[in-house]
Predicted model as a PDB file, atoms N, CA, C, CB and O in Angstrom, pLDDT in the B-factor column:
MODEL        1                                                                  
ATOM      1  N   MET A   1      29.006  25.972 -26.141  1.00 81.00           N  
ATOM      2  CA  MET A   1      29.503  24.689 -25.545  1.00 81.00           C  
ATOM      3  C   MET A   1      28.364  24.507 -24.799  1.00 81.00           C  
ATOM      4  CB  MET A   1      30.896  24.671 -24.707  1.00 81.00           C  
ATOM      5  O   MET A   1      27.596  25.441 -24.566  1.00 81.00           O  
ATOM      6  N   ALA A   2      28.194  23.438 -24.420  1.00 87.00           N  
ATOM      7  CA  ALA A   2      27.379  22.921 -23.224  1.00 87.00           C  
ATOM      8  C   ALA A   2      27.971  23.220 -21.786  1.00 87.00           C  
ATOM      9  CB  ALA A   2      27.238  21.371 -23.358  1.00 87.00           C  
ATOM     10  O   ALA A   2      29.096  22.931 -21.379  1.00 87.00           O  
ATOM     11  N   VAL A   3      27.271  23.662 -21.326  1.00 91.00           N  
ATOM     12  CA  VAL A   3      27.484  23.893 -19.848  1.00 91.00           C  
ATOM     13  C   VAL A   3      27.861  22.462 -18.745  1.00 91.00           C  
ATOM     14  CB  VAL A   3      26.020  24.611 -19.376  1.00 91.00           C  
ATOM     15  O   VAL A   3      26.873  21.796 -18.439  1.00 91.00           O  
ATOM     16  N   VAL A   4      29.070  22.053 -18.233  1.00 92.00           N  
ATOM     17  CA  VAL A   4      29.011  20.746 -17.831  1.00 92.00           C  
ATOM     18  C   VAL A   4      29.065  21.288 -16.270  1.00 92.00           C  
ATOM     19  CB  VAL A   4      30.264  19.644 -18.470  1.00 92.00           C  
ATOM     20  O   VAL A   4      29.706  22.271 -15.898  1.00 92.00           O  
ATOM     21  N   PRO A   5      28.050  20.220 -15.236  1.00 90.00           N  
ATOM     22  CA  PRO A   5      28.020  20.506 -14.046  1.00 90.00           C  
ATOM     23  C   PRO A   5      29.141  20.479 -13.187  1.00 90.00           C  
ATOM     24  CB  PRO A   5      27.234  19.890 -13.649  1.00 90.00           C  
ATOM     25  O   PRO A   5      29.989  19.633 -13.474  1.00 90.00           O  
ATOM     26  N   LYS A   6      29.389  21.300 -12.058  1.00 93.00           N  
ATOM     27  CA  LYS A   6      30.512  21.872 -11.285  1.00 93.00           C  
ATOM     28  C   LYS A   6      31.239  20.378 -10.206  1.00 93.00           C  
ATOM     29  CB  LYS A   6      29.724  23.383 -10.209  1.00 93.00           C  
ATOM     30  O   LYS A   6      32.346  19.967  -9.859  1.00 93.00           O  
ATOM     31  N   ARG A   7      29.655  19.975 -10.013  1.00 94.00           N  
ATOM     32  CA  ARG A   7      30.042  18.934  -8.762  1.00 94.00           C  
ATOM     33  C   ARG A   7      28.860  17.660  -8.986  1.00 94.00           C  
ATOM     34  CB  ARG A   7      29.837  19.842  -6.927  1.00 94.00           C  
ATOM     35  O   ARG A   7      27.695  17.847  -9.340  1.00 94.00           O  
ATOM     36  N   LYS A   8      29.440  16.455  -8.705  1.00 94.00           N  
ATOM     37  CA  LYS A   8      28.398  15.339  -9.034  1.00 94.00           C  
ATOM     38  C   LYS A   8      26.583  15.377  -8.303  1.00 94.00           C  
ATOM     39  CB  LYS A   8      29.256  13.893  -8.412  1.00 94.00           C  
ATOM     40  O   LYS A   8      26.289  15.507  -7.114  1.00 94.00           O  
ATOM     41  N   THR A   9      26.084  15.291  -8.925  1.00 94.00           N  
ATOM     42  CA  THR A   9      24.736  15.390  -8.298  1.00 94.00           C  
ATOM     43  C   THR A   9      24.664  14.219  -7.005  1.00 94.00           C  
ATOM     44  CB  THR A   9      23.508  15.089  -9.565  1.00 94.00           C  
ATOM     45  O   THR A   9      25.131  13.091  -7.161  1.00 94.00           O  
ATOM     46  N   SER A  10      24.187  14.541  -6.067  1.00 96.00           N  
ATOM     47  CA  SER A  10      24.050  13.284  -4.824  1.00 96.00           C  
ATOM     48  C   SER A  10      22.664  12.190  -4.825  1.00 96.00           C  
ATOM     49  CB  SER A  10      23.930  14.165  -3.190  1.00 96.00           C  
ATOM     50  O   SER A  10      21.531  12.435  -5.239  1.00 96.00           O  
ATOM     51  N   LYS A  11      22.889  11.645  -4.563  1.00 95.00           N  
ATOM     52  CA  LYS A  11      21.771  10.558  -4.261  1.00 95.00           C  
ATOM     53  C   LYS A  11      20.465  11.122  -4.047  1.00 95.00           C  
ATOM     54  CB  LYS A  11      22.076   9.726  -3.012  1.00 95.00           C  
ATOM     55  O   LYS A  11      19.429  10.984  -4.697  1.00 95.00           O  
ATOM     56  N   GLN A  12      20.748  11.861  -2.885  1.00 96.00           N  
ATOM     57  CA  GLN A  12      19.293  12.383  -2.187  1.00 96.00           C  
ATOM     58  C   GLN A  12      18.831  13.279  -3.033  1.00 96.00           C  
ATOM     59  CB  GLN A  12      19.339  13.100  -0.713  1.00 96.00           C  
ATOM     60  O   GLN A  12      17.606  13.395  -3.034  1.00 96.00           O  
ATOM     61  N   ARG A  13      19.323  13.831  -3.626  1.00 95.00           N  
ATOM     62  CA  ARG A  13      19.066  14.841  -4.568  1.00 95.00           C  
ATOM     63  C   ARG A  13      18.654  14.270  -5.393  1.00 95.00           C  
ATOM     64  CB  ARG A  13      19.942  15.621  -4.986  1.00 95.00           C  
ATOM     65  O   ARG A  13      17.454  14.496  -5.551  1.00 95.00           O  
ATOM     66  N   LYS A  14      19.172  13.409  -6.230  1.00 94.00           N  
ATOM     67  CA  LYS A  14      18.579  12.717  -7.504  1.00 94.00           C  
ATOM     68  C   LYS A  14      17.139  11.759  -7.011  1.00 94.00           C  
ATOM     69  CB  LYS A  14      19.932  11.601  -8.244  1.00 94.00           C  
ATOM     70  O   LYS A  14      16.138  11.445  -7.655  1.00 94.00           O  
ATOM     71  N   HIS A  15      17.522  11.489  -5.670  1.00 94.00           N  
ATOM     72  CA  HIS A  15      15.704  10.701  -5.604  1.00 94.00           C  
ATOM     73  C   HIS A  15      15.154  11.501  -5.220  1.00 94.00           C  
ATOM     74  CB  HIS A  15      15.176   9.435  -4.674  1.00 94.00           C  
ATOM     75  O   HIS A  15      14.008  11.087  -5.048  1.00 94.00           O  
ATOM     76  N   LEU A  16      15.286  13.207  -4.739  1.00 95.00           N  
ATOM     77  CA  LEU A  16      14.130  13.770  -4.557  1.00 95.00           C  
ATOM     78  C   LEU A  16      13.635  14.216  -5.528  1.00 95.00           C  
ATOM     79  CB  LEU A  16      14.107  14.556  -3.790  1.00 95.00           C  
ATOM     80  O   LEU A  16      12.406  14.284  -5.559  1.00 95.00           O  
ATOM     81  N   ARG A  17      14.492  14.720  -6.768  1.00 93.00           N  
ATOM     82  CA  ARG A  17      14.050  14.991  -8.075  1.00 93.00           C  
ATOM     83  C   ARG A  17      13.288  14.108  -8.763  1.00 93.00           C  
ATOM     84  CB  ARG A  17      14.992  15.219  -8.794  1.00 93.00           C  
ATOM     85  O   ARG A  17      12.547  14.576  -9.627  1.00 93.00           O  
ATOM     86  N   ARG A  18      13.301  12.735  -8.547  1.00 93.00           N  
ATOM     87  CA  ARG A  18      12.359  11.513  -9.259  1.00 93.00           C  
ATOM     88  C   ARG A  18      11.259  10.968  -8.217  1.00 93.00           C  
ATOM     89  CB  ARG A  18      13.388  10.084  -9.743  1.00 93.00           C  
ATOM     90  O   ARG A  18      10.577   9.999  -8.548  1.00 93.00           O  
ATOM     91  N   SER A  19      11.090  11.535  -7.050  1.00 91.00           N  
ATOM     92  CA  SER A  19       9.927  10.918  -6.149  1.00 91.00           C  
ATOM     93  C   SER A  19       8.649  11.587  -7.012  1.00 91.00           C  
ATOM     94  CB  SER A  19       9.999  11.463  -4.258  1.00 91.00           C  
ATOM     95  O   SER A  19       7.505  11.449  -6.580  1.00 91.00           O  
ATOM     96  N   HIS A  20       8.846  12.138  -7.951  1.00 91.00           N  
ATOM     97  CA  HIS A  20       7.128  11.804  -8.488  1.00 91.00           C  
ATOM     98  C   HIS A  20       7.014  11.241  -9.536  1.00 91.00           C  
ATOM     99  CB  HIS A  20       6.187  12.932  -8.766  1.00 91.00           C  
ATOM    100  O   HIS A  20       6.156  11.689 -10.297  1.00 91.00           O  
ATOM    101  N   HIS A  21       7.656  10.298  -9.889  1.00 91.00           N  
ATOM    102  CA  HIS A  21       7.769   9.660 -11.693  1.00 91.00           C  
ATOM    103  C   HIS A  21       7.117   8.207 -10.592  1.00 91.00           C  
ATOM    104  CB  HIS A  21      10.123   9.469 -12.975  1.00 91.00           C  
ATOM    105  O   HIS A  21       6.908   7.324 -11.424  1.00 91.00           O  
ATOM    106  N   ALA A  22       6.855   7.811  -9.621  1.00 91.00           N  
ATOM    107  CA  ALA A  22       6.021   6.693  -9.330  1.00 91.00           C  
ATOM    108  C   ALA A  22       4.724   6.314 -10.218  1.00 91.00           C  
ATOM    109  CB  ALA A  22       5.605   6.914  -8.024  1.00 91.00           C  
ATOM    110  O   ALA A  22       4.210   7.145 -10.966  1.00 91.00           O  
ATOM    111  N   LEU A  23       4.268   5.087 -10.090  1.00 91.00           N  
ATOM    112  CA  LEU A  23       3.229   5.033 -10.806  1.00 91.00           C  
ATOM    113  C   LEU A  23       2.033   4.986 -10.042  1.00 91.00           C  
ATOM    114  CB  LEU A  23       3.329   4.067 -11.617  1.00 91.00           C  
ATOM    115  O   LEU A  23       2.103   4.760  -8.834  1.00 91.00           O  
ATOM    116  N   SER A  24       0.849   5.190 -10.655  1.00 91.00           N  
ATOM    117  CA  SER A  24      -0.332   5.311  -9.869  1.00 91.00           C  
ATOM    118  C   SER A  24      -1.271   4.011  -9.384  1.00 91.00           C  
ATOM    119  CB  SER A  24      -1.125   6.178 -10.646  1.00 91.00           C  
ATOM    120  O   SER A  24      -0.799   3.066 -10.016  1.00 91.00           O  
ATOM    121  N   VAL A  25      -1.851   3.751  -8.952  1.00 91.00           N  
ATOM    122  CA  VAL A  25      -2.779   1.967  -8.609  1.00 91.00           C  
ATOM    123  C   VAL A  25      -3.932   2.280  -9.778  1.00 91.00           C  
ATOM    124  CB  VAL A  25      -3.835   1.647  -6.414  1.00 91.00           C  
ATOM    125  O   VAL A  25      -4.405   3.414  -9.696  1.00 91.00           O  
ATOM    126  N   ALA A  26      -4.367   1.582 -10.674  1.00 91.00           N  
ATOM    127  CA  ALA A  26      -5.065   1.782 -11.472  1.00 91.00           C  
ATOM    128  C   ALA A  26      -6.561   2.164 -10.618  1.00 91.00           C  
ATOM    129  CB  ALA A  26      -4.929   0.646 -12.405  1.00 91.00           C  
ATOM    130  O   ALA A  26      -6.433   1.968  -9.409  1.00 91.00           O  
ATOM    131  N   THR A  27      -7.886   2.648 -11.007  1.00 95.00           N  
ATOM    132  CA  THR A  27      -8.569   2.213 -10.132  1.00 95.00           C  
ATOM    133  C   THR A  27      -9.916   1.579 -10.999  1.00 95.00           C  
ATOM    134  CB  THR A  27      -8.772   3.342  -9.077  1.00 95.00           C  
ATOM    135  O   THR A  27     -10.215   1.769 -12.178  1.00 95.00           O  
ATOM    136  N   LEU A  28     -10.421   0.977 -10.236  1.00 96.00           N  
ATOM    137  CA  LEU A  28     -11.128  -0.478 -10.614  1.00 96.00           C  
ATOM    138  C   LEU A  28     -12.718  -0.643  -9.786  1.00 96.00           C  
ATOM    139  CB  LEU A  28      -9.932  -1.906  -9.996  1.00 96.00           C  
ATOM    140  O   LEU A  28     -12.842  -0.806  -8.572  1.00 96.00           O  
ATOM    141  N   VAL A  29     -13.577  -0.574 -10.543  1.00 96.00           N  
ATOM    142  CA  VAL A  29     -14.973  -0.693  -9.706  1.00 96.00           C  
ATOM    143  C   VAL A  29     -15.477  -2.302  -9.932  1.00 96.00           C  
ATOM    144  CB  VAL A  29     -16.294   0.540 -10.382  1.00 96.00           C  
ATOM    145  O   VAL A  29     -14.878  -3.132 -10.615  1.00 96.00           O  
ATOM    146  N   GLU A  30     -16.571  -2.490  -9.276  1.00 95.00           N  
ATOM    147  CA  GLU A  30     -16.958  -4.005  -9.626  1.00 95.00           C  
ATOM    148  C   GLU A  30     -18.400  -3.621 -10.194  1.00 95.00           C  
ATOM    149  CB  GLU A  30     -16.980  -5.240  -8.157  1.00 95.00           C  
ATOM    150  O   GLU A  30     -19.238  -2.823  -9.776  1.00 95.00           O  
ATOM    151  N   CYS A  31     -18.382  -4.743 -11.645  1.00 94.00           N  
ATOM    152  CA  CYS A  31     -19.215  -4.622 -12.507  1.00 94.00           C  
ATOM    153  C   CYS A  31     -20.744  -5.065 -11.896  1.00 94.00           C  
ATOM    154  CB  CYS A  31     -18.683  -5.378 -13.649  1.00 94.00           C  
ATOM    155  O   CYS A  31     -20.695  -6.142 -11.302  1.00 94.00           O  
ATOM    156  N   LYS A  32     -21.818  -4.561 -11.924  1.00 92.00           N  
ATOM    157  CA  LYS A  32     -23.154  -4.830 -11.641  1.00 92.00           C  
ATOM    158  C   LYS A  32     -23.964  -6.040 -11.948  1.00 92.00           C  
ATOM    159  CB  LYS A  32     -23.723  -3.956 -12.131  1.00 92.00           C  
ATOM    160  O   LYS A  32     -25.088  -6.285 -11.510  1.00 92.00           O  
ATOM    161  N   HIS A  33     -23.131  -6.880 -12.886  1.00 90.00           N  
ATOM    162  CA  HIS A  33     -23.940  -7.694 -13.227  1.00 90.00           C  
ATOM    163  C   HIS A  33     -23.316  -9.422 -13.203  1.00 90.00           C  
ATOM    164  CB  HIS A  33     -24.381  -7.109 -14.544  1.00 90.00           C  
ATOM    165  O   HIS A  33     -23.989 -10.441 -13.357  1.00 90.00           O  
ATOM    166  N   CYS A  34     -21.791  -9.309 -12.951  1.00 91.00           N  
ATOM    167  CA  CYS A  34     -20.820 -10.603 -13.062  1.00 91.00           C  
ATOM    168  C   CYS A  34     -19.888  -9.918 -11.649  1.00 91.00           C  
ATOM    169  CB  CYS A  34     -19.751 -10.848 -14.980  1.00 91.00           C  
ATOM    170  O   CYS A  34     -19.006 -10.663 -11.223  1.00 91.00           O  
ATOM    171  N   LYS A  35     -20.030  -8.804 -11.067  1.00 92.00           N  
ATOM    172  CA  LYS A  35     -19.026  -8.507 -10.023  1.00 92.00           C  
ATOM    173  C   LYS A  35     -17.331  -9.124 -10.104  1.00 92.00           C  
ATOM    174  CB  LYS A  35     -19.733  -9.083  -8.732  1.00 92.00           C  
ATOM    175  O   LYS A  35     -16.656  -9.697  -9.250  1.00 92.00           O  
ATOM    176  N   GLN A  36     -17.062  -8.773 -11.336  1.00 93.00           N  
ATOM    177  CA  GLN A  36     -15.799  -8.512 -12.016  1.00 93.00           C  
ATOM    178  C   GLN A  36     -15.182  -7.315 -11.516  1.00 93.00           C  
ATOM    179  CB  GLN A  36     -15.965  -8.399 -13.460  1.00 93.00           C  
ATOM    180  O   GLN A  36     -15.966  -6.429 -11.175  1.00 93.00           O  
ATOM    181  N   LEU A  37     -13.954  -7.091 -11.396  1.00 96.00           N  
ATOM    182  CA  LEU A  37     -13.100  -6.002 -11.194  1.00 96.00           C  
ATOM    183  C   LEU A  37     -12.640  -5.128 -12.608  1.00 96.00           C  
ATOM    184  CB  LEU A  37     -11.864  -6.614 -10.458  1.00 96.00           C  
ATOM    185  O   LEU A  37     -11.590  -5.514 -13.122  1.00 96.00           O  
ATOM    186  N   ILE A  38     -13.421  -3.865 -13.338  1.00 95.00           N  
ATOM    187  CA  ILE A  38     -13.458  -3.512 -14.354  1.00 95.00           C  
ATOM    188  C   ILE A  38     -12.969  -2.071 -14.168  1.00 95.00           C  
ATOM    189  CB  ILE A  38     -14.635  -3.806 -14.901  1.00 95.00           C  
ATOM    190  O   ILE A  38     -13.140  -1.348 -13.186  1.00 95.00           O  
ATOM    191  N   ILE A  39     -12.406  -1.834 -15.171  1.00 95.00           N  
ATOM    192  CA  ILE A  39     -12.018   0.040 -15.448  1.00 95.00           C  
ATOM    193  C   ILE A  39     -13.366   0.705 -15.324  1.00 95.00           C  
ATOM    194  CB  ILE A  39     -11.312   0.554 -17.294  1.00 95.00           C  
ATOM    195  O   ILE A  39     -14.270   0.076 -15.873  1.00 95.00           O  
ATOM    196  N   PRO A  40     -13.732   1.897 -14.697  1.00 96.00           N  
ATOM    197  CA  PRO A  40     -14.795   2.408 -14.824  1.00 96.00           C  
ATOM    198  C   PRO A  40     -15.040   3.111 -16.137  1.00 96.00           C  
ATOM    199  CB  PRO A  40     -14.927   3.114 -13.825  1.00 96.00           C  
ATOM    200  O   PRO A  40     -14.064   3.408 -16.826  1.00 96.00           O  
ATOM    201  N   HIS A  41     -16.447   3.446 -16.603  1.00 95.00           N  
ATOM    202  CA  HIS A  41     -16.672   3.982 -17.897  1.00 95.00           C  
ATOM    203  C   HIS A  41     -16.207   2.883 -18.883  1.00 95.00           C  
ATOM    204  CB  HIS A  41     -15.915   5.360 -18.098  1.00 95.00           C  
ATOM    205  O   HIS A  41     -15.823   3.197 -20.010  1.00 95.00           O  
ATOM    206  N   GLN A  42     -16.239   1.663 -18.488  1.00 94.00           N  
ATOM    207  CA  GLN A  42     -16.123   0.893 -20.138  1.00 94.00           C  
ATOM    208  C   GLN A  42     -16.582  -0.095 -19.945  1.00 94.00           C  
ATOM    209  CB  GLN A  42     -14.772   0.562 -20.906  1.00 94.00           C  
ATOM    210  O   GLN A  42     -16.500  -0.564 -18.810  1.00 94.00           O  
ATOM    211  N   ALA A  43     -17.282  -0.838 -21.032  1.00 93.00           N  
ATOM    212  CA  ALA A  43     -18.049  -2.033 -21.251  1.00 93.00           C  
ATOM    213  C   ALA A  43     -17.104  -3.136 -20.623  1.00 93.00           C  
ATOM    214  CB  ALA A  43     -18.419  -2.277 -22.865  1.00 93.00           C  
ATOM    215  O   ALA A  43     -15.919  -3.197 -20.949  1.00 93.00           O  
ATOM    216  N   CYS A  44     -17.691  -4.032 -19.680  1.00 92.00           N  
ATOM    217  CA  CYS A  44     -17.443  -5.285 -19.146  1.00 92.00           C  
ATOM    218  C   CYS A  44     -16.755  -6.425 -20.283  1.00 92.00           C  
ATOM    219  CB  CYS A  44     -18.859  -5.759 -18.565  1.00 92.00           C  
ATOM    220  O   CYS A  44     -17.286  -6.886 -21.293  1.00 92.00           O  
ATOM    221  N   LYS A  45     -15.724  -6.624 -19.861  1.00 90.00           N  
ATOM    222  CA  LYS A  45     -15.168  -7.588 -21.227  1.00 90.00           C  
ATOM    223  C   LYS A  45     -15.611  -9.163 -20.675  1.00 90.00           C  
ATOM    224  CB  LYS A  45     -13.049  -7.458 -21.543  1.00 90.00           C  
ATOM    225  O   LYS A  45     -15.549 -10.243 -21.262  1.00 90.00           O  
ATOM    226  N   TYR A  46     -15.995  -8.882 -19.550  1.00 91.00           N  
ATOM    227  CA  TYR A  46     -16.075 -10.157 -19.168  1.00 91.00           C  
ATOM    228  C   TYR A  46     -17.789 -10.919 -19.257  1.00 91.00           C  
ATOM    229  CB  TYR A  46     -15.429 -10.083 -17.664  1.00 91.00           C  
ATOM    230  O   TYR A  46     -18.100 -12.038 -19.666  1.00 91.00           O  
ATOM    231  N   CYS A  47     -18.807  -9.633 -18.616  1.00 90.00           N  
ATOM    232  CA  CYS A  47     -20.155 -10.052 -19.319  1.00 90.00           C  
ATOM    233  C   CYS A  47     -20.324  -9.372 -20.672  1.00 90.00           C  
ATOM    234  CB  CYS A  47     -21.437  -9.663 -18.411  1.00 90.00           C  
ATOM    235  O   CYS A  47     -20.898 -10.120 -21.464  1.00 90.00           O  
ATOM    236  N   GLY A  48     -20.052  -8.368 -21.103  1.00 90.00           N  
ATOM    237  CA  GLY A  48     -20.271  -7.567 -22.218  1.00 90.00           C  
ATOM    238  C   GLY A  48     -21.560  -6.438 -21.992  1.00 90.00           C  
ATOM    239  O   GLY A  48     -22.381  -6.143 -22.860  1.00 90.00           O  
ATOM    240  N   PHE A  49     -21.511  -5.875 -20.557  1.00 92.00           N  
ATOM    241  CA  PHE A  49     -22.572  -4.874 -20.370  1.00 92.00           C  
ATOM    242  C   PHE A  49     -21.891  -3.574 -20.184  1.00 92.00           C  
ATOM    243  CB  PHE A  49     -23.511  -5.198 -19.162  1.00 92.00           C  
ATOM    244  O   PHE A  49     -20.729  -3.408 -19.810  1.00 92.00           O  
ATOM    245  N   TYR A  50     -22.727  -2.714 -20.480  1.00 93.00           N  
ATOM    246  CA  TYR A  50     -22.607  -1.257 -20.332  1.00 93.00           C  
ATOM    247  C   TYR A  50     -23.606  -0.422 -19.790  1.00 93.00           C  
ATOM    248  CB  TYR A  50     -22.388  -0.757 -21.448  1.00 93.00           C  
ATOM    249  O   TYR A  50     -24.665  -0.371 -20.415  1.00 93.00           O  
ATOM    250  N   LYS A  51     -23.500   0.193 -18.834  1.00 91.00           N  
ATOM    251  CA  LYS A  51     -25.003   0.673 -18.141  1.00 91.00           C  
ATOM    252  C   LYS A  51     -25.998  -0.011 -18.277  1.00 91.00           C  
ATOM    253  CB  LYS A  51     -25.557   1.836 -18.551  1.00 91.00           C  
ATOM    254  O   LYS A  51     -27.031   0.545 -18.650  1.00 91.00           O  
ATOM    255  N   ASP A  52     -25.990  -0.978 -18.098  1.00 87.00           N  
ATOM    256  CA  ASP A  52     -27.708  -2.097 -18.135  1.00 87.00           C  
ATOM    257  C   ASP A  52     -28.040  -2.726 -19.398  1.00 87.00           C  
ATOM    258  CB  ASP A  52     -29.315  -1.135 -17.887  1.00 87.00           C  
ATOM    259  O   ASP A  52     -29.029  -3.426 -19.617  1.00 87.00           O  
ATOM    260  N   ILE A  53     -26.871  -2.327 -20.427  1.00 89.00           N  
ATOM    261  CA  ILE A  53     -27.156  -2.715 -21.834  1.00 89.00           C  
ATOM    262  C   ILE A  53     -26.017  -3.750 -22.516  1.00 89.00           C  
ATOM    263  CB  ILE A  53     -27.239  -1.328 -22.694  1.00 89.00           C  
ATOM    264  O   ILE A  53     -24.877  -3.294 -22.608  1.00 89.00           O  
ATOM    265  N   LYS A  54     -26.207  -4.817 -22.893  1.00 91.00           N  
ATOM    266  CA  LYS A  54     -25.697  -5.915 -23.363  1.00 91.00           C  
ATOM    267  C   LYS A  54     -24.875  -5.172 -24.578  1.00 91.00           C  
ATOM    268  CB  LYS A  54     -26.833  -7.077 -23.719  1.00 91.00           C  
ATOM    269  O   LYS A  54     -25.534  -5.171 -25.618  1.00 91.00           O  
ATOM    270  N   VAL A  55     -23.622  -4.555 -24.687  1.00 89.00           N  
ATOM    271  CA  VAL A  55     -22.856  -3.657 -25.915  1.00 89.00           C  
ATOM    272  C   VAL A  55     -21.929  -5.026 -26.467  1.00 89.00           C  
ATOM    273  CB  VAL A  55     -21.653  -1.990 -25.218  1.00 89.00           C  
ATOM    274  O   VAL A  55     -21.474  -4.677 -27.556  1.00 89.00           O  
ATOM    275  N   LEU A  56     -21.567  -6.136 -26.223  1.00 86.00           N  
ATOM    276  CA  LEU A  56     -20.323  -7.083 -26.633  1.00 86.00           C  
ATOM    277  C   LEU A  56     -21.052  -8.227 -26.524  1.00 86.00           C  
ATOM    278  CB  LEU A  56     -18.888  -7.097 -25.694  1.00 86.00           C  
ATOM    279  O   LEU A  56     -21.641  -8.713 -25.559  1.00 86.00           O  
ATOM    280  N   LYS A  57     -20.873  -8.753 -28.163  1.00 85.00           N  
ATOM    281  CA  LYS A  57     -21.760 -10.028 -28.370  1.00 85.00           C  
ATOM    282  C   LYS A  57     -20.002 -11.126 -27.702  1.00 85.00           C  
ATOM    283  CB  LYS A  57     -22.585 -10.291 -30.723  1.00 85.00           C  
ATOM    284  O   LYS A  57     -20.456 -12.215 -27.351  1.00 85.00           O  
ATOM    285  N   ASN A  58     -19.345 -11.130 -27.607  1.00 79.00           N  
ATOM    286  CA  ASN A  58     -18.111 -12.078 -27.557  1.00 79.00           C  
ATOM    287  C   ASN A  58     -17.315 -11.596 -26.433  1.00 79.00           C  
ATOM    288  CB  ASN A  58     -17.205 -12.092 -28.922  1.00 79.00           C  
ATOM    289  O   ASN A  58     -16.173 -11.158 -26.566  1.00 79.00           O  
ATOM    290  N   ALA A  59     -18.163 -11.717 -24.926  1.00 74.00           N  
ATOM    291  CA  ALA A  59     -17.291 -11.115 -24.139  1.00 74.00           C  
ATOM    292  C   ALA A  59     -16.560 -12.310 -23.381  1.00 74.00           C  
ATOM    293  CB  ALA A  59     -18.004 -10.076 -23.239  1.00 74.00           C  
ATOM    294  O   ALA A  59     -16.791 -13.461 -23.752  1.00 74.00           O  
ATOM    295  N   ILE A  60     -15.813 -12.101 -22.484  1.00 79.00           N  
ATOM    296  CA  ILE A  60     -14.817 -13.813 -22.028  1.00 79.00           C  
ATOM    297  C   ILE A  60     -15.862 -14.872 -21.254  1.00 79.00           C  
ATOM    298  CB  ILE A  60     -13.195 -13.486 -20.530  1.00 79.00           C  
ATOM    299  O   ILE A  60     -15.960 -16.078 -21.482  1.00 79.00           O  
ATOM    300  N   ASN A  61     -16.353 -14.358 -20.617  1.00 72.00           N  
ATOM    301  CA  ASN A  61     -17.304 -15.546 -20.034  1.00 72.00           C  
ATOM    302  C   ASN A  61     -18.486 -15.890 -20.966  1.00 72.00           C  
ATOM    303  CB  ASN A  61     -17.968 -15.116 -18.572  1.00 72.00           C  
ATOM    304  O   ASN A  61     -19.179 -16.816 -20.543  1.00 72.00           O  
ATOM    305  N   ASP A  62     -18.829 -15.403 -22.022  1.00 67.00           N  
ATOM    306  CA  ASP A  62     -19.758 -15.951 -22.797  1.00 67.00           C  
ATOM    307  C   ASP A  62     -18.934 -16.895 -23.836  1.00 67.00           C  
ATOM    308  CB  ASP A  62     -20.637 -14.818 -23.448  1.00 67.00           C  
ATOM    309  O   ASP A  62     -19.557 -17.522 -24.693  1.00 67.00           O  
ATOM    310  N   LYS A  63     -17.542 -16.977 -23.742  1.00 65.00           N  
ATOM    311  CA  LYS A  63     -16.804 -17.613 -24.602  1.00 65.00           C  
ATOM    312  C   LYS A  63     -16.865 -19.179 -23.670  1.00 65.00           C  
ATOM    313  CB  LYS A  63     -15.222 -16.757 -24.897  1.00 65.00           C  
ATOM    314  O   LYS A  63     -16.848 -20.227 -24.316  1.00 65.00           O  
ATOM    315  N   ILE A  64     -16.921 -19.211 -22.455  1.00 62.00           N  
ATOM    316  CA  ILE A  64     -16.535 -20.076 -21.459  1.00 62.00           C  
ATOM    317  C   ILE A  64     -17.576 -21.043 -21.361  1.00 62.00           C  
ATOM    318  CB  ILE A  64     -16.265 -19.419 -20.204  1.00 62.00           C  
ATOM    319  O   ILE A  64     -17.266 -22.232 -21.292  1.00 62.00           O  
ATOM    320  N   LYS A  65     -19.014 -20.618 -21.342  1.00 58.00           N  
ATOM    321  CA  LYS A  65     -20.153 -20.917 -21.333  1.00 58.00           C  
ATOM    322  C   LYS A  65     -20.468 -22.100 -22.454  1.00 58.00           C  
ATOM    323  CB  LYS A  65     -20.830 -19.702 -21.452  1.00 58.00           C  
ATOM    324  O   LYS A  65     -21.612 -22.537 -22.585  1.00 58.00           O  
TER     325      LYS A  65                                                      
ENDMDL                                                                          
END                                                                             
């Protein structure tokens, strides 16, 4: 049979246990070409460049122009 807790878990103990469950903020860097905030080590979805090379044909800013 399963073991049943003898006492109710207090709010403080519950919150201390869950203190490491918070989400972290995403890391963003500025694109060298269009100055938009992008995820590092990814092709820019706005201008289509990655490491000074155009790798995406249909970027967001290309569609607007």
